[in-house]
BANU-367173 format. One record per atom (N, C-alpha, C): x, y, z. Coordinates in steps of 0.001 Angstrom, whole numbers, padded with zeros to 6 digits, always signed. Atoms other than C-alpha are relative to their C-alpha. Example, Ala and Ser with C-alpha at 12.3 -4.5 7.8 and 13.67 -1.06 7.14 Angstrom:
# BANU-367173
+000890-001190+000000+012300-004500+007800+000900+001200+000000-000820-001190-000060+013670-001060+007140-000770+001090+000730
***
This chain:
# BANU-367173
+001408+000217-000350+008915+006662-016474-000307+000693+001329+000375-000710-001215+007120+008802-013855-000467-000982+001077+000488+000828-001100+006152+007477-010422-001449-000418-000227+001412+000302+000229+002491+007695-011412-000169-001134-001012+000119+001038+001027+002968+005588-014554+000511-001340+000515-000519+001234-000608+005066+003051-012630-001057-000643+000888+001039+000510-000891+002309+002716-010027-001177-000567-000789+001125+000464+000820-000376+002363-012723+000325-001350-000655-000405+001256+000630+001558-000367-014572+000042-001140+001014-000065+001017-001053+002120-002222-011297-001397-000456+000398+001376+000354-000342-001603-002096-010541-000627-000894-001065+000478+000887+001073-002413-003607-013950+000533-001414+000192-000606+001314-000286-000030-006425-013054-000777-000718+001098+000756+000585-001112-001933-006993-009790-001367-000490-000449+001342+000372+000467-005318-007050-011524+000054-001290-000826-000113+001186+000851-004202-009602-014132+000328-001236+000824-000392+001142-000818-002514-011845-011562-001118-000482+000897+001077+000384-000916-005409-011785-009089-001183-000638-000727+001094+000587+000775-007952-012566-011806+000279-001471-000311-000384+001394+000302-006086-015698-012874-000039-000868+001250-000068+000788-001235-005527-016845-009292-001390-000259+000584+001356+000182-000531-009156-016299-008251-000713-001135-000730+000648+001059+000794-010342-018554-011091+000593-001365+000352-000669+001275-000298-007755-021265-010381-000376-000507+001392+000311+000414-001373-008383-021298-006620-001467-000386+000153+001422+000302-000113-012147-021213-006971-000347-001361-000573+000267+001289+000620-012241-024173-009350+000623-001142+000801-000677+001038-000769-009696-026143-007305-000711-000241+001329+000700+000144-001272-011567-025465-004065-001334-000701-000151+001320+000609+000224-014949-026443-005520+000127-001485-000326-000131+001396+000416-013838-029658-007214+000881-000814+000951-000882+000704-000938-011223-030476-004551-000550-000079+001409+000669+000095-001297-013669-030125-001633+000798+000674+001119-000779-000718-001010-011545-027545+000207-000530+001414+000170+000486-001365-000211-013141-024484+001788+001159+000969+000188-001152-000891-000141-009689-023118+002613+000394+000572-001360-000304-000488+001349-009076-022865-001136-001085+000942-000505+001099-000890+000384-012506-021341-001702+000153+001352+000701-000252-001243-000745-011728-018798+001032+001136+000778-000644-001121-000615+000687-008456-018134-000748-000467+000676-001291+000544-000576+001235-010404-017533-003970-000791+001271+000290+000742-001200-000411-012672-015071-002156+000966+001159+000236-001035-001006-000263-009560-013218-000977+000520+000588-001315-000527-000462+001279-008201-013042-004536-001034+000824-000768+001058-000737+000692-011569-011847-005862-000132+001418+000550+000053-001349-000587-011713-008955-003392+001239+000795-000383-001223-000675+000422-008124-008187-004385-000165+000638-001375+000226-000548+001342-009290-007656-007973-000703+001351+000099+000765-001246-000139-011830-005019-006945+000827+001077+000697-000808-000989-000714-009428-003366-004515+001096+000552-000908-001028-000471+000934-006759-003183-007248-000584+001010-000981+000666-000989+000857-009260-001398-009496-000172+001321+000749+000102-001206-000815-009844+001050-006636+001346+000717+000071-001345-000572-000056-006096+001559-006299+000329+000691-001321-000257-000573+001327-005855+002177-010043-000733+001334-000167+000769-001244+000077-008623+004783-009885+000622+001071+000883-000575-000962-000936-007035+006417-006838+001293+000600-000501-001281-000496+000505-003586+006685-008414-000214+000955-001173+000257-000862+001156-004971+008133-011654-000615+001330+000436+000647-001229-000456-007169+010639-009818+000986+000867+000788-000952-000747-000824-004419+011605-007365+001068+000694-000837-001035-000584+000850-002052+012356-010269-000506+001184-000831+000536-001151+000730-004385+015013-011712+000688+001279+000483-000686-001234-000410-002719+018449-011721-000890+000893+000865+000733-000944-000839-003704+021227-009352-000936+000847-000862+000927-000892+000700-006671+023381-010313-000475+001066+000987+000460-001126-000826-008580+026372-008933-000579-000466+001332+000610+000516-001233-010475+024274-006380+000936-000872+000814-000955+000891-000684-007500+022047-005495+001420+000504-000269-001311-000601+000285-004383+024268-005414+001176-000901+000367-001063+000931-000372-002358+021471-003772-000119-001328-000751+000168+001224+000764-003459+018886-006331-001056-000912+000603+001026+000964-000412-005578+015767-005796+000609-001201+000733-000727+001117-000594-003029+013607-003969-000665-000637+001206+000630+000558-001201-005124+013189-000827-001044-001066-000333+000937+001062+000387-007445+010927-002825+000619-001375+000244-000652+001307-000112-004840+008166-002520-000211-000664+001362+000287+000648-001292-005068+007545+001253-001479-000286+000212+001440+000284-000102-008859+007798+000975-000341-001310-000702+000191+001271+000698-008764+004978-001576+000559-001143+000831-000581+001022-000867-006518+003074+000814-000996-000437+001067+001029+000345-000985-009313+003250+003406-001027-000955-000610+000958+000889+000662-011683+001656+000886+000595-001394-000210-000675+001288+000178-009130-001061+000145+000001-000784+001309+000043+000638-001320-008905-001790+003874-001412-000535+000265+001371+000469-000162-012706-002038+003881-000236-001311-000733+000108+001247+000753-012487-004718+001188+000682-001142+000758-000722+001025-000758-009928-006606+003274-000814-000477+001199+000787+000352-001186-012093-006484+006394-001237-000795-000392+001189+000720+000477-015153-007589+004425+000337-001437-000374-000382+001353+000409-013344-010567+002896+000368-000846+001208-000375+000736-001212-011903-011555+006305-001243-000436+000773+001238+000312-000713-015385-011424+007852-000756-001144-000681+000688+001064+000748-016904-013575+005084+000713-001334+000194-000781+001223-000164-014075-016103+005349-000194-000587+001398+000165+000475-001376-014407-016308+009148-001386-000612+000199+001373+000499-000147-018183-016761+008972-000163-001364-000666+000133+001260+000730-018028-019487+006335+000852-001105+000625-000866+000990-000645-015145-021206+008137-000682-000610+001218+000694+000481-001200-017089-021437+011402-001182-000883-000381+001145+000788+000459-020138-022695+009517+000447-001390-000465-000504+001287+000479-018053-025434+007869+000590-000856+001114-000572+000754-001120-016352-026389+011128-001081-000797+000726+001080+000683-000724-019697-027295+012693-000863-000860-000924+000755+000821+000961-020955-029014+009519+000900-001118-000515-000825+001116+000474-019578-032512+008744+000151+000031-001528-000229+000046+001448-017992-032821+005293+001179-000917-000297-001038+000947+000404-015541-034934+003314+001387+000644+000035-001384-000475+000043-011755-034685+003259+000281+000685-001336-000375-000617+001277-010203-032401+000624+000804-000976-000858-000754+000847+000918-008580-033941-002447+001510+000281+000107-001455-000136-000133-004812-034574-002410+000577+000957-001046-000587-000808+001073-004215-032809-005720-000114+001499+000245+000109-001436-000288-005266-029472-004209+001330+000573+000508-001317-000460-000474-001809-029303-002593+000902+000368-001172-000811-000276+001188-000221-029404-006051-000402+001333-000634+000460-001299+000507-002336-026384-006993+000532+001128+000875-000360-001058-000948-001460-024426-003861+001485+000361-000014-001446-000249-000135+002333-024804-003836+000520+001081-000946-000506-001063+000891+003125-022765-006982-000707+001342+000205+000721-001247-000237+000426-020209-006092+000622+000787+001155-000633-000653-001149+002108-019482-002751+001273+000722-000441-001257-000596+000486+005436-018862-004477-000289+001236-000855+000339-001123+000890+003815-016616-007098-000488+001212+000789+000537-001132-000768+001949-014495-004521+001096+000688+000807-001095-000625-000741+005107-013946-002471+000875+000824-000946-000746-000767+001004+006963-012873-005625-000757+001283-000351+000828-001164+000326+004059-010544-006448+000071+001039+001113-000092-000918-001133+004175-009052-002933+001301+000795-000052-001303-000669+000002+007882-008289-003185+000126+000980-001159-000075-000883+001167+007574-006816-006675-000819+001273+000218+000880-001161-000189+004626-004551-005826+000487+000863+001162-000505-000783-001135+006123-003529-002461+001213+000822-000398-001152-000769+000486+009373-002499-004166-000453+001217-000795+000532-001124+000777+007354-000341-006571-000692+001021+000909+000656-000907-000949+005358+001096-003648+001029+000878+000712-001064-000765-000654+008582+002138-001891+000633+000980-000977-000601-000860+001023+009963+003541-005142-000862+001225-000270+000912-001094+000338+006882+005659-005806-000568+000717+001223+000543-000569-001247+006018+006411-002135-001526-000008-000014+001454+000079+000131+002456+005278-002831-000601-000844+001118+000628+000729-001100+000344+004309+000198-001018-001015-000511+000999+000929+000527-002400+002724-001905+000668-001185-000696-000732+001099+000621+000147+000663-003862+000585-000917+001074-000470+000808-001121+001597-000478-000544-001134-000876+000526+001160+000791-000417-001906-001580+000465-000241-001140-000972+000175+001036+001020-002135-003476-002822+001038-001102+000172-001057+000990-000237+001181-005179-002041-000376-000918+001158+000387+000809-001152-000135-006317+001327-001160-000926-000317+001018+000930+000469-003087-007829-000465+000659-001288-000502-000722+001175+000498-000608-010133-002199+000565-000821+001162-000556+000726-001155+001071-011004+001113-001107-000707+000769+001132+000632-000689-002316-011672+002757-000475-001234-000762+000404+001123+000843-003213-013900-000170+000972-001159+000153-001004+001047-000179+000066-015788+000235-000177-000700+001342+000186+000581-001332-000615-016281+003949-001224-000909+000035+001191+000856+000021-004127-017613+003335+000275-001283-000779-000357+001202+000770-002656-019998+000765+000874-000937+000838-000834+000816-000894-000026-021177+003274-000869-000688+001048+000908+000575-001003-002742-021680+005883-000825-001126-000613+000772+001037+000691-004808-023620+003357+000859-001235-000238-000915+001128+000255-001786-025779+002466+000209-000814+001270-000206+000693-001274-001138-026590+006132-001258-000738+000426+001266+000616-000417-004812-027254+006860-000338-001235-000812+000291+001151+000869-005269-029549+003860+000970-001142+000300-001002+001032-000306-002022-031384+004694-000352-000743+001284+000385+000626-001275-003177-032017+008277-001203-000911-000202+001214+000788+000232-006592-033215+007099+000315-001288-000757-000340+001185+000796-005064-035594+004551+000886-000976+000771-000934+000873-000734-002337-036909+006875-000703-000781+001102+000656+000661-001131-004539-037656+009879-001306-000677-000396+001175+000684+000519-007599-038619+007838-001280+000308+000748+001332-000157-000585-011069-039169+009290+000078+000633+001387+000008-000728-001267-011876-036846+012169+000704+001338-000084-000757-001262+000170-009652-034046+010830-000453+000744-001258+000512-000635+001216-011859-032960+007939-000060+001521+000105+000168-001449-000165-012226-029481+009434+001333+000749+000122-001305-000650-000182-008471-028788+009565+000184+001171-000957-000193-001106+000941-008532-026681+006408-000972+001149+000293+000920-001068-000411-011553-024759+007758+000610+000823+001128-000709-000712-001058-009577-023899+010883+001127+000851-000599-001060-000759+000670-006746-022815+008583-000563+001276-000625+000641-001177+000599-009125-020471+006740-000374+001018+001083+000357-000891-001103-010310-019074+010078+001230+000749+000513-001256-000646-000413-006716-018390+011111+000405+001073-001013-000377-000950+001051-006074-016691+007766-000832+001273+000088+000858-001190-000106-009050-014348+008322+000511+000935+001098-000564-000831-001068-007481-013162+011581+001245+000728-000460-001212-000633+000510-004200-012476+009817-000339+001138-000955+000423-001046+000926-006005-010490+007135-000455+001246+000766+000435-001131-000822-007614-008316+009828+001196+000749+000586-001208-000627-000548-004201-007684+011385+000696+000838-001077-000608-000752+001100-002786-006643+007997-000814+001234-000359+000863-001152+000276-005774-004347+007539+000396+001184+000866-000443-001068-000905-004631-002375+010570+001341+000574-000449-001322-000457+000428-001037-002221+009276-000095+000906-001223+000198-000829+001186-002311-000727+006018-000721+001301+000362+000837-001147-000362-004856+001612+007635+000796+001071+000753-000681-000952-000893-002506+003200+010181+000841+001054-000749-000771-001031+000715-000019+004902+007763-000880+000930-000835+000895-000837+000805-002857+006120+005526-000693+001038+000878+000607-000939-000941-004548+007689+008553+000995+001093+000379-001040-000975-000325-001257+009354+009482+000207+001003-001113-000151-000897+001140-001018+010795+005982-001132+001013-000059+001153-000911-000012-004523+012277+006190+000134+001022+001125-000123-000870-001176-003720+013732+009636+001290+000805+000024-001281-000725+000081-000367+015210+008481+000933-000386+001138-000896+000494-001053+001532+013061+010951+001456+000205-000423-001406-000257+000303+005251+013895+011180+000782-001317-000003-000775+001246+000121+007155+010846+009865+001048+000137-001114-000869-000236+001151+009550+012451+007379+001362+000571+000413-001278-000510-000500+012758+013027+009356+001116-000112-001034-001065+000190+000993+014989+011607+006606-000095+001031-001117+000188-000990+001064+013491+013903+003969+000357+001398+000500-000337-001308-000574+013827+016917+006276+001512+000168+000079-001465-000053-000051+017512+016078+006789+000578+000316-001372-000472-000268+001365+018032+016023+003013-000292+001440-000402+000374-001378+000342+016185+019336+002629+000956+000995+000652-000902-000923-000713+018368+021025+005248+001410-000023-000615-001339+000105+000586+021606+019712+003696+000065+000710-001348+000024-000629+001325+020640+020827+000193-000142+001514+000123+000231-001436-000189+019472+024219+001464+001300+000747+000272-001254-000666-000371+022912+025021+002874+000962+000129-001171-000859-000136+001184+024447+024600-000582-000402+001200-000856+000491-001144+000778+022417+027555-001898+000673+001279+000499-000684-001236-000354+024328+030836-001954-000953+000973+000693+000810-000951-000744+022951+033231+000677-000758-000630+001151+000699+000683-001096+021338+030609+002935+000997-000279+001125-000881+000168-001151+022950+030737+006373-000393-001221+000824+000495+001137-000786+020768+028170+008146-001467-000233-000337+001436+000263+000139+017327+026590+008187-000597-000195+001386+000669+000144-001297+014804+026644+011012-001156-001001-000137+001144+000905+000074+011277+025209+010903-000099-000642-001384+000225+000701+001263+010547+022599+008250-001171-000957+000202+001202+000834-000112+007065+021083+007883-000276-000667-001344+000269+000762+001223+006113+018405+005378-001383-000617+000070+001301+000662+000152+002705+017210+004195+000055-000863-001250-000001+000910+001142+002337+014198+001929-001395-000030-000612+001268+000079+000731-000375+014157-000736+000221-000911-001199-000268+000967+001042-000332+011034-002866+001469-000364-000025-001433+000282+000117+003243+010656-004123+000834+001268+000069-000655-001302-000029+004099+014338-003653+000103+000502+001443-000221-000563-001338+005524+016114-000591+000020+001526-000100+000044-001452-000044+004608+019740+000098+000791+000479+001218-000962-000421-001032+007187+021675+002145-000209+001458+000384-000077-001361-000543+007072+024765+004376+001345+000104+000715-001360-000097-000542+010644+025867+005163+000338+001432+000388-000501-001289-000462+012021+028742+007210+001517+000009-000198-001430-000081+000293+015461+029801+005916+000558+001331+000491-000632-001198-000567+017858+032290+007516+000989+000605-000999-000916-000717+000888+019662+034948+005417+000542+001230+000729-000589-001208-000577+021766+038033+006139-001079+001082+000140+001046-000991-000276+019538+040673+007744+000215+001312-000773-000312-001290+000634+021288+043504+005828-000300+000029-001495+000286-000003+001442+020347+042406+002292-001372+000606-000257+001288-000618+000354+017428+043975+000435-001095-001070-000094+001143+000915+000167+013957+042477+000162+000103-000726-001336-000126+000605+001325+014608+041857-003539+001023-001127+000016-001034+001033-000083+017799+039943-002774-000514-001224+000775+000571+001107-000776+015999+037870-000145-000996-000802-000833+000982+000647+000879+013249+037153-002662+000707-000900-001019-000751+000787+000988+015799+035945-005230+000623-001241+000637-000593+001147-000707+017534+033722-002677-001068-001062+000270+001098+000936-000275+014178+032168-001741-000361-000790-001253+000321+000681+001260+013453+031390-005398+001097-000989-000388-001113+000908+000303+016928+029906-005883-000063-001246+000885+000114+001125-000939+016402+027742-002805-001112-000951-000435+001131+000819+000438+013024+026535-004036+000365-000812-001240-000366+000690+001244+014387+025688-007509+001030-001094+000263-001044+000979-000313+017394+023886-006035-000590-001233+000683+000630+001127-000701+015275+021757-003706-000793-000874-000960+000829+000776+000933+012901+020729-006478+000846-000696-001063-000899+000641+000953+015823+019941-008777+000596-001280+000589-000643+001145-000649+017495+017600-006288-001005-000984+000595+001034+000851-000605+014256+016237-004780-001269+000113-000845+001140-000131+000922+011786+015744-007651-001342-000419+000588+001265+000409-000628+009199+014247-005284-000683+001157+000727+000595-001152-000673+008579+017719-003830-001026+000674-000899+001028-000737+000712+005435+019608-004832+000154+001483+000276-000102-001407-000394+004731+023067-003416+001108+000147+001041-001053-000306-000965+007750+024528-001619-000157+001469+000384+000206-001370-000490+006958+027604+000487+001191+000381+000877-001182-000436-000732+010055+029462+001696-000319+001275+000779+000159-001180-000853+009832+031889+004623+001399+000455+000413-001330-000523-000265+012880+034117+004981+000075+000616+001397-000249-000524-001344+014220+034834+008488+001313+000807-000030-001242-000785-000024+016834+037607+009175+001014-000556+001008-001077+000427-000892+020172+036581+010642+000753+001238+000482-000642-001193-000535+021494+039295+012965+001496-000270+000211
***
């Protein structure tokens, strides 16, 4: 299975899971008198839309290169990640606003059974985070990583809701707003995660150098190619799940241009064989005196 198909299947998993959780949390929060659970449902609902964005981004980014996009469409993925971050910030803002409004408005204690709803949801969201994050690392997908952090943010808001409801139920009258404070805390955590997701995507758009391990592998593999004496400059640009490489390789200065051309092609084919995540590989031949 290709990285693109793996990422797409993982996104379908996220959409299905978030849809079920949004319904469960929303109903439990409404009938259980807990705004922390309602805030949690809002989080899950925004996750559904953001997962659809991720799905669109992955499918679009996997389109092959064409005349107008010779390097492919991979840069669409970090752009989608920015939109996903926007969804996170929007949901955090709504949760914070509603939490503050509920804190200053007297209301009844949440129902005890809401804790029984939250406990298994927390476990499920943490499992979902780990599963999606593993797939994000496997496919090198920034938007899938953002989707994974949606699951972790959801788990944190559920933990905050569990703590807030527990405090309100344990201490009773006078602590009705404990779960609202928990929702407010969760909104701050969501904003922090938004930055953690945004920063790598921005680096990808700006061609930030963060690929030392891949460069090391490229240099080692290059030296196994007959005729390559050494490697010099090596620049990498990430576009979606593909890495485009510019490499300067040193060969014997006395060989012909044709021989140098053949060595460059052999080097390119060897790199792409051993490192299938590579896209365009541009080899610049340097003479070794």
